[in-house]
KOLTINU-130593 format. One line per 8 residues: number of its first residue (from 1); for each residue x, y, z negated of N, C-alpha, C, O, CB. Coordinates in pm, whole numbers, always signed. Glycine has a CB too. Example, Ala and Ser with C-alpha at 12.3 -4.5 7.8 and 13.67 -1.06 7.14 Angstrom:
1> +1319 -569 -780 +1230 -450 -780 +1320 -330 -780 +1424 -332 -846 +1131 -447 -905 | +1285 -225 -708 +1367 -106 -714 +1290 +3 -787 +1341 +114 -804 +1408 -60 -572
***
This chain:
1> -99 +1659 -155 -84 +1519 -121 -15 +1445 -235 -47 +1329 -262 -5 +1503 +11 | +79 +1511 -302 +147 +1445 -413 +51 +1419 -528 +53 +1311 -587 +265 +1531 -461 | -33 +1518 -559 -131 +1500 -667 -233 +1393 -628 -279 +1316 -713 -203 +1633 -698 | -269 +1387 -502 -362 +1285 -454 -300 +1146 -473 -368 +1055 -521 -397 +1308 -305 | -175 +1131 -437 -106 +1002 -451 -92 +961 -596 -98 +843 -629 +31 +1008 -385 | -72 +1059 -685 -56 +1030 -828 -190 +1005 -897 -195 +952 -1008 +16 +1145 -898 | -300 +1043 -830 -432 +1029 -891 -467 +1144 -982 -558 +1131 -1065 -439 +901 -967 | -397 +1256 -969 -423 +1371 -1056 -482 +1490 -981 -494 +1599 -1037 -294 +1413 -1124
9> -518 +1471 -854 -571 +1582 -774 -710 +1623 -822 -793 +1538 -855 -575 +1543 -624 | -732 +1752 -826 -866 +1803 -860 -960 +1774 -743 -917 +1732 -636 -862 +1957 -892 | -1088 +1795 -765 -1186 +1774 -658 -1152 +1862 -537 -1160 +1816 -423 -1329 +1805 -708 | -1115 +1986 -563 -1079 +2076 -454 -955 +2026 -379 -951 +2027 -256 -1054 +2218 -507 | -854 +1982 -453 -732 +1931 -391 -760 +1806 -308 -701 +1787 -202 -626 +1900 -498 | -851 +1722 -355 -888 +1603 -279 -953 +1641 -147 -922 +1582 -43 -983 +1515 -361 | -1043 +1739 -150 -1109 +1784 -26 -1010 +1846 +70 -1018 +1823 +191 -1220 +1885 -58 | -916 +1925 +18 -813 +1988 +102 -725 +1880 +166 -693 +1889 +284 -727 +2087 +20
17> -686 +1780 +88 -601 +1672 +141 -674 +1593 +249 -616 +1564 +354 -557 +1578 +28 | -799 +1558 +224 -876 +1484 +324 -896 +1567 +450 -885 +1515 +561 -1011 +1442 +267 | -924 +1694 +433 -940 +1783 +549 -811 +1789 +630 -815 +1784 +753 -980 +1926 +502 | -696 +1798 +563 -569 +1802 +635 -544 +1672 +711 -502 +1674 +826 -454 +1828 +536 | -572 +1560 +646 -552 +1430 +711 -643 +1419 +834 -598 +1380 +942 -580 +1314 +613 | -770 +1452 +816 -868 +1435 +924 -846 +1530 +1041 -849 +1488 +1156 -1008 +1454 +870 | -823 +1656 +1011 -825 +1756 +1119 -689 +1807 +1161 -678 +1870 +1267 -908 +1871 +1076 | -585 +1783 +1083 -452 +1830 +1121 -361 +1713 +1155 -301 +1709 +1263 -390 +1914 +1008
25> -351 +1617 +1063 -259 +1505 +1087 -312 +1410 +1195 -239 +1376 +1288 -236 +1427 +957 | -439 +1368 +1183 -492 +1275 +1283 -545 +1347 +1406 -544 +1292 +1516 -602 +1190 +1222 | -592 +1471 +1387 -643 +1550 +1499 -745 +1469 +1579 -747 +1474 +1702 -529 +1596 +1591 | -830 +1396 +1507 -917 +1298 +1573 -1024 +1359 +1661 -1081 +1288 +1745 -980 +1214 +1471 | -1055 +1485 +1646 -1156 +1548 +1731 -1095 +1607 +1859 -1168 +1652 +1947 -1228 +1657 +1654 | -963 +1608 +1868 -895 +1662 +1985 -900 +1563 +2100 -912 +1443 +2078 -750 +1698 +1951 | -891 +1613 +2222 -879 +1528 +2340 -740 +1466 +2338 -641 +1539 +2340 -904 +1608 +2473 | -729 +1332 +2335 -597 +1270 +2323 -517 +1267 +2452 -395 +1246 +2448 -611 +1131 +2272
33> -580 +1288 +2567 -508 +1279 +2694 -398 +1384 +2703 -422 +1502 +2677 -604 +1294 +2812 | -279 +1340 +2738 -165 +1430 +2759 -111 +1406 +2899 -62 +1297 +2928 -54 +1407 +2650 | -120 +1504 +2986 -70 +1485 +3123 +83 +1478 +3126 +149 +1523 +3032 -119 +1599 +3214 | +138 +1423 +3233 +283 +1429 +3249 +352 +1298 +3277 +457 +1273 +3218 +341 +1487 +3131 | +299 +1214 +3364 +368 +1091 +3401 +393 +999 +3284 +309 +986 +3196 +497 +1124 +3467 | +512 +935 +3283 +545 +841 +3175 +549 +909 +3039 +502 +853 +2940 +679 +774 +3203 | +605 +1029 +3035 +612 +1101 +2908 +472 +1134 +2858 +444 +1121 +2739 +695 +1230 +2924 | +384 +1176 +2949 +246 +1205 +2912 +174 +1082 +2864 +92 +1089 +2773 +172 +1265 +3028
41> +205 +968 +2926 +144 +842 +2886 +182 +807 +2742 +96 +768 +2663 +185 +729 +2982 | +309 +820 +2709 +353 +793 +2571 +287 +891 +2474 +245 +852 +2365 +506 +802 +2560 | +280 +1017 +2514 +218 +1119 +2428 +69 +1089 +2409 +15 +1108 +2300 +237 +1259 +2488 | +3 +1042 +2516 -138 +1006 +2506 -157 +889 +2411 -247 +892 +2326 -195 +971 +2645 | -75 +787 +2423 -85 +670 +2336 -61 +710 +2191 -130 +663 +2101 +16 +562 +2378 | +36 +796 +2168 +64 +844 +2032 -57 +921 +1978 -97 +902 +1863 +191 +933 +2030 | -114 +1009 +2060 -231 +1087 +2018 -350 +995 +1989 -426 +1019 +1895 -270 +1190 +2126 | -366 +889 +2068 -474 +793 +2043 -454 +721 +1910 -550 +695 +1838 -482 +691 +2158
49> -329 +688 +1878 -300 +625 +1750 -333 +715 +1633 -391 +671 +1533 -155 +584 +1743 | -296 +842 +1644 -329 +938 +1540 -480 +951 +1524 -532 +950 +1413 -267 +1076 +1571 | -550 +963 +1637 -695 +980 +1634 -764 +857 +1575 -866 +869 +1508 -749 +1008 +1775 | -707 +739 +1600 -764 +616 +1545 -772 +623 +1393 -872 +584 +1334 -680 +494 +1588 | -668 +674 +1331 -666 +687 +1185 -781 +777 +1139 -854 +742 +1046 -531 +744 +1137 | -798 +891 +1205 -906 +983 +1170 -1043 +921 +1190 -1133 +941 +1108 -894 +1109 +1251 | -1060 +846 +1300 -1189 +782 +1325 -1220 +675 +1221 -1335 +659 +1180 -1192 +720 +1466 | -1118 +601 +1178 -1141 +499 +1075 -1181 +563 +943 -1269 +513 +874 -1014 +413 +1057
57> -1117 +673 +908 -1155 +744 +785 -1297 +797 +797 -1377 +784 +704 -1057 +861 +755 | -1331 +857 +913 -1467 +909 +934 -1569 +796 +922 -1676 +815 +865 -1478 +977 +1073 | -1536 +680 +976 -1627 +565 +967 -1647 +525 +821 -1759 +498 +780 -1573 +446 +1049 | -1539 +521 +744 -1550 +484 +603 -1629 +587 +523 -1698 +552 +427 -1412 +467 +543 | -1620 +713 +563 -1694 +818 +493 -1844 +808 +520 -1924 +861 +443 -1643 +955 +535 | -1882 +742 +628 -2022 +734 +667 -2082 +594 +655 -2197 +573 +694 -2038 +781 +807 | -2008 +500 +601 -2057 +362 +590 -2167 +354 +484 -2164 +425 +384 -1941 +266 +556 | -2261 +266 +508 -2370 +244 +413 -2319 +148 +305 -2310 +28 +327 -2497 +186 +486
65> -2288 +202 +188 -2229 +122 +81 -2324 +16 +26 -2279 -88 -21 -2184 +211 -31 | -2454 +41 +31 -2549 -59 -18 -2546 -184 +69 -2569 -294 +19 -2691 +0 -23 | -2520 -168 +198 -2509 -283 +287 -2384 -363 +254 -2386 -486 +252 -2507 -239 +435 | -2274 -292 +227 -2150 -361 +190 -2168 -440 +61 -2116 -551 +48 -2035 -261 +175 | -2240 -384 -33 -2261 -451 -162 -2338 -581 -144 -2318 -677 -219 -2335 -358 -259 | -2427 -584 -44 -2504 -706 -16 -2426 -804 +69 -2462 -922 +78 -2636 -670 +54 | -2318 -758 +132 -2236 -847 +213 -2284 -866 +355 -2237 -958 +422 -2228 -978 +147 | -2375 -782 +404 -2425 -796 +541 -2382 -682 +628 -2315 -589 +584 -2575 -804 +541
73> -2421 -690 +754 -2395 -581 +848 -2509 -482 +840 -2613 -512 +781 -2378 -634 +993 | -2491 -361 +899 -2598 -262 +898 -2729 -323 +947 -2735 -382 +1055 -2560 -142 +985 | -2831 -309 +867 -2964 -358 +906 -2990 -503 +872 -3103 -548 +887 -2983 -339 +1050 | -2891 -577 +826 -2909 -718 +793 -2931 -734 +643 -2881 -656 +563 -2787 -800 +839 | -3003 -835 +608 -3017 -874 +468 -2920 -988 +442 -2912 -1081 +522 -3164 -915 +435 | -2848 -982 +333 -2751 -1087 +302 -2819 -1200 +229 -2753 -1299 +194 -2635 -1032 +218
***
């Protein structure tokens, strides 16, 4: 993560860092529901926040860059 932040990470280090963010830190593929009354509710909300980060990264990894370059939405001509 330090090499990634400095801009000196190798291709392998970049993949490892992204994998850690996506699947360990954000845990976005996990079920966010946490049982347990008020405490479970707070834990669920926290898990949803973490997962949101992972989903946003996944969305950016799959966005159609040619559409962004034209300034339109998916399927639209700018």
